[in-house]
C-alpha positions as CSV (number, residue, x, y, z in Angstrom):
1,X,-10.2,-40.1,-67.2
2,X,-9.7,-43.7,-65.9
3,X,-6.2,-43.6,-67.3
4,X,-5.3,-40.4,-65.4
5,X,-6.7,-41.8,-62.1
6,X,-4.6,-45.0,-62.6
7,X,-1.5,-43.0,-63.3
8,X,-1.9,-41.0,-60.0
9,X,-2.4,-44.1,-58.0
10,X,0.8,-45.6,-59.5
11,X,2.8,-42.4,-58.6
12,X,1.6,-42.3,-55.0
13,X,2.4,-46.0,-54.6
14,X,5.9,-45.6,-56.0
15,X,6.5,-42.6,-53.6
16,X,5.4,-44.6,-50.6
17,X,7.7,-47.5,-51.6
18,X,10.6,-45.0,-52.0
19,X,10.0,-43.3,-48.7
20,X,9.9,-46.6,-46.9
21,X,13.1,-47.6,-48.6
22,X,14.8,-44.3,-47.6
23,X,13.8,-44.9,-43.9
24,X,15.2,-48.4,-44.0
25,X,18.4,-47.0,-45.6
26,X,18.7,-44.4,-42.9
27,X,18.3,-47.0,-40.2
28,X,20.8,-49.2,-42.0
29,X,23.2,-46.2,-42.3
30,X,22.7,-45.3,-38.6
31,X,23.3,-48.9,-37.6
32,X,26.4,-49.1,-39.8
33,X,27.6,-45.7,-38.4
34,X,27.0,-46.9,-34.8
35,X,29.1,-50.0,-35.5
36,X,31.8,-48.0,-37.2
37,X,32.0,-45.4,-34.4
38,X,31.9,-48.2,-31.7
39,X,34.9,-49.8,-33.4
40,X,36.7,-46.4,-33.7
41,X,36.1,-45.5,-30.1
42,X,37.3,-48.9,-28.9
43,X,40.7,-48.2,-30.3
44,X,41.0,-44.6,-28.9
45,X,38.3,-43.4,-26.5
46,X,39.9,-40.0,-25.5
47,X,38.6,-36.9,-27.3
48,X,40.0,-33.4,-27.0
49,X,37.3,-31.2,-28.2
50,X,38.6,-27.6,-28.5
51,X,37.3,-25.5,-25.8
52,X,35.1,-22.6,-27.2
53,X,36.7,-19.2,-26.8
54,X,35.6,-17.1,-23.9
55,X,34.4,-13.7,-25.3
56,X,32.4,-11.1,-23.5
57,X,30.7,-8.0,-24.8
58,X,31.3,-4.9,-22.7
59,X,28.3,-4.4,-20.5
60,X,27.6,-0.8,-19.8
61,X,24.9,-1.0,-17.2
62,X,23.9,2.2,-15.6
63,X,22.4,1.3,-12.2
64,X,18.8,2.5,-12.0
65,X,17.9,4.5,-9.0
66,X,15.8,2.9,-6.3
67,X,13.0,4.9,-4.8
68,X,11.9,4.5,-1.2
69,X,8.6,6.2,-0.4
70,X,8.3,6.2,3.4
71,X,5.0,7.5,4.9
72,X,5.7,9.3,8.2
73,X,2.8,9.4,10.6
74,X,2.9,11.3,13.9
75,X,0.1,10.4,16.3
76,X,-1.6,13.6,17.5
77,X,-2.3,12.0,20.8
78,X,1.5,11.8,21.5
79,X,1.8,15.5,20.8
80,X,-1.3,16.1,22.9
81,X,0.3,14.2,25.8
82,X,3.6,16.0,25.5
83,X,2.0,19.4,25.3
84,X,-0.1,18.6,28.4
85,X,3.0,17.4,30.2
86,X,4.9,20.6,29.3
87,X,2.0,23.0,30.0
88,X,1.4,21.8,33.5
89,X,1.5,23.4,37.0
90,X,2.2,27.1,37.2
91,X,2.2,28.7,33.7
92,X,2.6,32.4,34.7
93,X,3.6,34.2,37.9
94,X,4.0,37.9,38.8
95,X,4.7,38.2,42.5
96,X,5.6,41.9,42.5
97,X,2.6,43.8,43.8
98,X,4.5,47.0,44.4
99,X,4.9,48.0,40.7
100,X,1.3,47.8,39.5
101,X,-0.7,46.8,42.5
102,X,-1.2,43.3,41.0
103,X,0.0,39.8,41.8
104,X,-1.0,37.2,39.2
105,X,-0.7,33.5,38.9
106,X,-2.0,31.2,36.2
107,X,-2.3,27.4,36.1
108,X,-3.6,24.9,33.5
109,X,-6.9,23.8,35.0
110,X,-7.3,20.5,33.1
111,X,-5.7,18.5,30.2
112,X,-6.8,19.7,26.8
113,X,-7.6,17.9,23.6
114,X,-6.1,18.7,20.2
115,X,-8.1,18.6,16.9
116,X,-6.0,18.4,13.7
117,X,-7.1,19.2,10.2
118,X,-5.0,19.7,7.1
119,X,-1.9,21.3,8.7
120,X,-3.6,23.1,11.6
121,X,-3.7,22.1,15.3
122,X,-6.7,23.5,17.1
123,X,-7.0,23.3,20.9
124,X,-8.5,25.1,23.9
125,X,-6.5,25.4,27.1
126,X,-8.4,25.8,30.3
127,X,-6.5,28.3,32.5
128,X,-7.2,29.1,36.2
129,X,-6.3,32.6,37.1
130,X,-5.6,34.0,40.6
131,X,-5.2,37.7,41.1
132,X,-4.4,39.8,44.2
133,X,-5.4,43.4,43.7
134,X,-4.2,46.3,46.0
135,X,-6.7,49.1,46.5
136,X,-5.6,52.4,47.9
137,X,-7.7,53.8,50.8
138,X,-5.9,57.1,51.3
139,X,-3.4,56.6,54.1
140,X,-3.6,52.9,53.8
141,X,-4.5,50.1,51.4
142,X,-6.3,46.8,51.2
143,X,-5.4,43.7,49.2
144,X,-8.2,41.5,47.7
145,X,-7.9,38.1,46.1
146,X,-10.0,36.9,43.2
147,X,-10.1,33.8,41.0
148,X,-11.5,32.9,37.6
149,X,-11.2,30.4,34.8
150,X,-10.9,30.9,31.0
151,X,-10.9,28.8,27.9
152,X,-8.0,30.0,25.7
153,X,-8.5,29.0,22.1
154,X,-5.2,28.4,20.3
155,X,-4.3,27.5,16.7
156,X,-0.9,26.2,15.5
157,X,0.0,25.9,11.8
158,X,2.7,23.3,10.9
159,X,4.9,23.3,7.8
160,X,8.4,22.2,6.8
161,X,11.3,24.5,7.1
162,X,14.1,24.6,4.5
163,X,16.4,22.6,6.8
164,X,13.9,19.7,7.1
165,X,12.6,20.9,10.5
166,X,9.2,22.3,11.5
167,X,8.0,25.8,11.1
168,X,5.2,26.4,13.6
169,X,3.0,29.5,13.9
170,X,0.8,29.7,17.0
171,X,-1.9,32.2,17.5
172,X,-4.2,32.8,20.4
173,X,-7.5,33.4,18.6
174,X,-9.7,34.3,21.5
175,X,-10.7,33.3,25.0
176,X,-14.0,32.8,26.8
177,X,-14.8,32.9,30.5
178,X,-15.7,29.7,32.2
179,X,-15.9,31.4,35.5
180,X,-15.8,35.2,35.5
181,X,-13.9,36.8,38.4
182,X,-15.8,39.5,40.3
183,X,-14.5,41.5,43.2
184,X,-17.0,42.7,45.9
185,X,-15.9,45.8,47.6
186,X,-18.5,46.5,50.2
187,X,-21.7,46.9,48.3
188,X,-19.9,47.4,45.0
189,X,-19.1,44.7,42.5
190,X,-15.9,45.5,40.6
191,X,-15.4,43.5,37.3
192,X,-11.8,42.3,36.9
193,X,-12.1,41.0,33.3
194,X,-10.5,44.1,31.9
195,X,-7.5,43.4,34.0
196,X,-7.2,39.9,32.7
197,X,-7.7,41.2,29.1
198,X,-4.8,43.5,29.5
199,X,-2.6,40.7,31.0
200,X,-3.4,38.3,28.2
201,X,-2.8,41.0,25.5
202,X,0.6,41.9,27.0
203,X,1.7,38.3,27.2
204,X,0.1,36.9,24.0
205,X,3.3,36.8,22.0
206,X,5.2,35.1,24.8
207,X,2.5,32.4,25.1
208,X,2.5,31.8,21.3
209,X,6.3,31.4,21.3
210,X,6.2,29.0,24.2
211,X,3.7,26.8,22.4
212,X,5.8,26.9,19.2
213,X,9.0,25.8,21.1
214,X,7.1,23.0,22.8
215,X,5.7,21.6,19.5
216,X,9.2,21.7,17.9
217,X,10.7,20.1,20.9
218,X,8.3,17.1,20.9
219,X,8.0,16.8,17.2
220,X,11.7,17.0,16.1
221,X,10.9,16.3,12.5
222,X,14.4,17.0,11.3
223,X,15.8,14.4,13.7
224,X,13.3,11.8,12.5
225,X,14.2,12.4,8.8
226,X,18.0,12.5,9.7
227,X,17.6,9.1,11.4
228,X,15.8,7.6,8.3
229,X,18.6,9.1,6.1
230,X,21.4,7.5,8.1
231,X,19.6,4.2,9.0
232,X,19.1,3.1,5.4
233,X,22.9,3.4,4.8
234,X,23.7,0.5,7.2
235,X,24.6,-2.7,5.2
236,X,22.2,-5.5,5.7
237,X,23.4,-9.1,6.0
238,X,21.2,-11.2,3.7
239,X,23.5,-14.3,3.7
240,X,22.2,-17.8,3.2
241,X,23.7,-21.2,4.0
242,X,25.1,-21.3,0.4
243,X,27.0,-18.0,0.4
244,X,27.5,-14.6,2.0
245,X,25.7,-11.6,0.8
246,X,25.0,-8.0,1.9
247,X,22.6,-5.3,0.7
248,X,23.9,-1.7,0.7
249,X,21.8,1.3,0.0
250,X,23.4,4.7,-0.8
251,X,20.9,7.6,-0.7
252,X,21.3,10.3,-3.3
253,X,18.3,12.5,-3.0
254,X,15.5,13.4,-0.6
255,X,12.1,15.0,-0.9
256,X,8.8,15.2,0.9
257,X,5.1,15.8,0.5
258,X,3.1,18.6,2.3
259,X,2.1,17.9,5.9
260,X,-1.6,17.1,6.2
261,X,-3.8,15.8,9.0
262,X,-6.2,12.9,8.9
263,X,-7.8,10.7,11.5
264,X,-5.7,11.8,14.4
265,X,-2.4,11.7,12.5
266,X,0.0,14.2,11.2
267,X,1.1,12.7,7.9
268,X,3.7,13.3,5.3
269,X,5.7,11.0,2.9
270,X,9.5,11.0,2.8
271,X,11.0,10.1,-0.6
272,X,14.5,8.8,-0.9
273,X,16.2,8.2,-4.3
274,X,19.2,5.9,-3.8
275,X,21.5,3.3,-5.4
276,X,21.2,-0.3,-4.1
277,X,23.9,-2.9,-4.5
278,X,24.4,-6.5,-3.4
279,X,27.9,-7.6,-2.3
280,X,28.8,-11.2,-2.6
281,X,31.3,-13.1,-0.4
282,X,32.9,-9.9,1.0
283,X,30.9,-7.3,2.9
284,X,31.0,-3.7,1.7
285,X,33.9,-1.6,3.1
286,X,33.0,0.4,6.1
287,X,32.9,3.9,4.8
288,X,31.9,7.2,6.4
289,X,28.1,7.7,6.2
290,X,26.7,10.6,4.3
291,X,25.2,12.6,7.2
292,X,24.5,15.8,5.3
293,X,20.9,15.7,3.9
294,X,20.3,17.2,0.5
295,X,18.5,20.5,0.0
296,X,14.9,20.6,0.8
297,X,12.5,19.5,-2.0
298,X,8.7,19.2,-1.8
299,X,6.6,17.1,-4.3
300,X,2.8,17.6,-4.3
301,X,2.2,13.8,-4.3
302,X,3.9,10.5,-4.5
303,X,2.9,6.8,-4.5
304,X,3.4,4.7,-1.4
305,X,5.6,2.1,-3.0
306,X,9.2,1.2,-2.4
307,X,11.2,0.1,-5.5
308,X,14.7,-1.2,-5.0
309,X,16.8,-1.8,-8.1
310,X,19.7,-4.1,-7.5
311,X,22.5,-5.4,-9.7
312,X,23.4,-8.8,-8.2
313,X,26.5,-10.8,-9.1
314,X,26.4,-14.6,-9.4
315,X,30.0,-15.8,-9.9
316,X,30.7,-18.7,-12.3
317,X,32.2,-20.6,-9.4
318,X,28.8,-20.5,-7.7
319,X,27.1,-21.6,-11.0
320,X,29.7,-24.4,-11.4
321,X,28.9,-25.6,-7.9
322,X,25.2,-25.7,-8.6
323,X,25.7,-27.5,-12.0
324,X,28.0,-30.1,-10.4
325,X,25.5,-30.8,-7.6
326,X,22.8,-31.4,-10.3
327,X,24.8,-33.1,-13.1
328,X,27.8,-34.9,-11.5
329,X,27.6,-38.8,-11.8
330,X,24.6,-38.6,-14.1
331,X,24.7,-41.2,-16.9
332,X,23.7,-41.0,-20.6
333,X,23.5,-43.7,-23.3
334,X,23.0,-47.4,-22.9
335,X,25.3,-50.5,-22.5
336,X,28.8,-50.0,-23.6
337,X,27.9,-46.6,-25.0
338,X,27.2,-45.2,-21.5
339,X,29.0,-42.0,-20.4
340,X,29.2,-40.6,-16.8
341,X,29.5,-36.9,-16.0
342,X,32.6,-36.0,-14.0
343,X,32.3,-32.2,-13.7
344,X,30.6,-29.2,-15.2
345,X,32.2,-25.9,-16.3
346,X,30.3,-22.7,-17.0
347,X,31.6,-19.6,-18.9
348,X,30.4,-17.1,-21.5
349,X,30.7,-16.4,-25.2
350,X,29.1,-13.1,-26.0
351,X,25.4,-13.4,-25.1
352,X,25.5,-17.2,-24.9
353,X,26.3,-19.3,-21.8
354,X,28.8,-22.0,-22.5
355,X,28.4,-25.3,-20.7
356,X,31.3,-27.7,-20.6
357,X,30.4,-31.3,-19.6
358,X,33.4,-33.4,-18.7
359,X,32.7,-37.1,-19.0
360,X,34.2,-40.6,-18.9
361,X,33.0,-44.0,-20.1
362,X,32.4,-44.9,-23.8
363,X,34.2,-41.6,-24.5
364,X,36.5,-39.5,-22.3
365,X,36.7,-35.8,-22.8
366,X,34.5,-32.7,-22.8
367,X,31.3,-32.0,-24.6
368,X,30.4,-28.3,-25.0
369,X,26.9,-26.9,-25.3
370,X,25.5,-23.3,-25.5
371,X,22.3,-21.7,-24.3
372,X,20.6,-18.5,-23.3
373,X,20.0,-17.8,-19.6
374,X,16.6,-16.3,-18.7
375,X,14.5,-15.7,-15.6
376,X,11.4,-17.8,-14.9
377,X,9.1,-15.9,-12.7
378,X,6.9,-18.9,-11.8
379,X,9.8,-20.8,-10.2
380,X,11.8,-17.7,-9.2
381,X,14.9,-19.1,-10.9
382,X,17.4,-18.6,-13.7
383,X,17.2,-21.3,-16.3
384,X,18.7,-22.0,-19.7
385,X,16.9,-22.2,-23.0
386,X,17.7,-22.9,-26.6
387,X,20.4,-25.4,-25.6
388,X,22.5,-26.6,-28.6
389,X,25.8,-28.5,-29.0
390,X,28.9,-26.5,-29.6
391,X,30.8,-29.1,-31.7
392,X,32.7,-29.4,-34.9
393,X,30.2,-31.1,-37.1
394,X,32.8,-33.2,-39.0
395,X,34.7,-34.8,-36.1
396,X,34.1,-38.2,-34.6
397,X,32.9,-36.8,-31.3
398,X,30.2,-34.8,-33.0
399,X,28.9,-37.9,-34.7
400,X,29.0,-39.9,-31.5
401,X,27.1,-37.2,-29.5
402,X,24.5,-36.8,-32.2
403,X,23.9,-40.5,-32.4
404,X,23.9,-41.6,-28.8
405,X,23.4,-38.5,-26.5
406,X,21.8,-35.8,-28.5
407,X,18.5,-35.4,-26.7
408,X,19.5,-36.6,-23.2
409,X,22.2,-34.0,-22.4
410,X,20.2,-31.1,-23.8
411,X,17.0,-32.1,-22.1
412,X,18.7,-32.5,-18.7
413,X,20.4,-29.1,-18.9
414,X,17.2,-27.3,-19.9
415,X,15.1,-29.1,-17.3
416,X,17.4,-29.5,-14.4
417,X,20.2,-26.9,-14.5
418,X,18.3,-24.3,-12.4
419,X,19.8,-21.5,-10.5
420,X,17.1,-21.0,-7.9
421,X,16.8,-17.5,-6.3
422,X,13.8,-18.6,-4.2
423,X,15.7,-18.9,-0.9
424,X,17.6,-15.7,-1.4
425,X,14.5,-13.8,-2.3
426,X,12.7,-15.3,0.7
427,X,15.6,-14.2,2.9
428,X,15.4,-10.7,1.5
429,X,11.7,-10.6,2.2
430,X,12.2,-11.9,5.7
431,X,15.1,-9.5,6.3
432,X,12.9,-6.6,5.1
433,X,10.2,-7.8,7.5
434,X,12.6,-8.0,10.4
435,X,15.9,-6.1,10.8
436,X,15.9,-4.1,7.5
437,X,12.6,-2.2,7.7
438,X,11.3,-3.0,11.2
439,X,13.1,-1.3,14.0
440,X,12.9,1.5,16.6
441,X,14.7,4.4,15.0
442,X,14.7,6.5,18.2
443,X,12.5,6.9,21.2
444,X,8.8,6.8,20.2
445,X,9.7,6.4,16.5
446,X,9.2,3.1,14.8
447,X,9.8,1.9,11.2
448,X,8.0,-1.1,9.7
449,X,7.4,-2.6,6.3
450,X,8.5,-5.3,3.9
451,X,9.5,-6.1,0.3
452,X,6.9,-8.5,-1.1
453,X,7.5,-8.6,-4.9
454,X,10.5,-9.4,-7.0
455,X,11.3,-9.6,-10.7
456,X,14.4,-9.9,-12.8
457,X,14.8,-7.2,-15.5
458,X,18.1,-8.1,-17.2
459,X,20.7,-10.8,-17.2
460,X,24.3,-10.1,-18.5
461,X,27.2,-12.4,-19.0
462,X,30.5,-11.0,-17.8
463,X,34.0,-12.2,-17.3
464,X,33.4,-13.2,-13.7
465,X,29.8,-14.5,-13.8
466,X,26.2,-13.4,-14.3
467,X,25.0,-9.9,-13.5
468,X,21.3,-9.9,-12.7
469,X,19.2,-6.7,-12.7
470,X,16.6,-7.2,-9.9
471,X,13.6,-5.0,-9.0
472,X,12.2,-5.4,-5.4
473,X,9.1,-3.6,-4.4
474,X,7.0,-3.3,-1.3
475,X,5.9,-0.7,1.4
476,X,7.5,1.0,4.4
477,X,6.1,3.4,6.9
478,X,7.4,5.3,9.9
479,X,5.1,6.1,12.8
480,X,5.6,8.3,15.9
481,X,3.5,7.3,18.8
């Protein structure tokens, strides 16, 4: 037993001595290699590393539709005010007493209030009635004037028409007397209510149609939706100090939810399915707007979110500029082994981003690395991960890089080569808060909202640069007041 234990101790001791010897040998070899490479570079310090081939996989990216859900709220008090303005003064007049022995005039007595529930407007219009009645007295006649006041109870149902306008159906439900007219002829009281009943019955349809026309005139729903449809087609300048950019929205489909009433508002939600694009450097060509709205569609319900899917282009020239601002004149290595970065070059090789670092100093030439671009949500930026050297493992340059600069270059690229989208996103948010979604569309019609969240879904390497799939979300509403 003691013999086995002693044997194990001897084995462990010998392995420790061997490992220590190997480390010392590696250090000696590295030192010898460094001296050898230093001597080699001293005689010829220019290295022409073969530039990796640019290759790009065909990116078939079908733009995802954006969805704009725009709640439309019409303040009932606006409609109430407009109806009162329209139904003002003399509402009805019959000045010909010869045909039926009656002259009639009707006025709105006071302003009326509108109650709105679901899709029904309910209101009572106080009407003052003046009547002149001619009574025959044989060879002569006498004219008598009477006055009375009624409350006319009306109801108007509101729905969408197939051309995005309003369908209104007004009915006079009933009326009640506030002040009954009574004619005294000598000692006889003659009730006139039957005359008024007949007048209202004969003019009921005319009155209903008059209310319908007024509601449609002051709630031109088709005009509101047409303005939304055309307004979102205007390109929006979202340029920053770094470059020019425009957001263009092309609507493709349109739908709505049923009209309902709540808390003094006539409410519906307009849904727009569209394609959204960002144009870099050159604004989108001014084309003819699509003014014709699609066929009418109604959904029972929608959410209240706006989701804008964008495919943004970041050219390699832009990335080169960012990389040069960060990396140019950076130094790596120590003493006579120091190299200085002259310029950076970015391109693609399939799904990998190629990074060319042109240097001078201990060596002169280009060092190539590769990595994978990704979006970092916390910093709102595109960064590079899994950075590795793209070098021929047997040449002298590969040995020099691995010995003197292996960690420094990789670390700097992973930590500092950042394509920040923070300013651009902040500008899009600010634009959405101001000119994009906050404007007066037409008289009494205002749109407001903003985009408050952004995420990057996909990043593709193409011949000209990065294509970045971006999703913007937020809320918009349109109010009529």
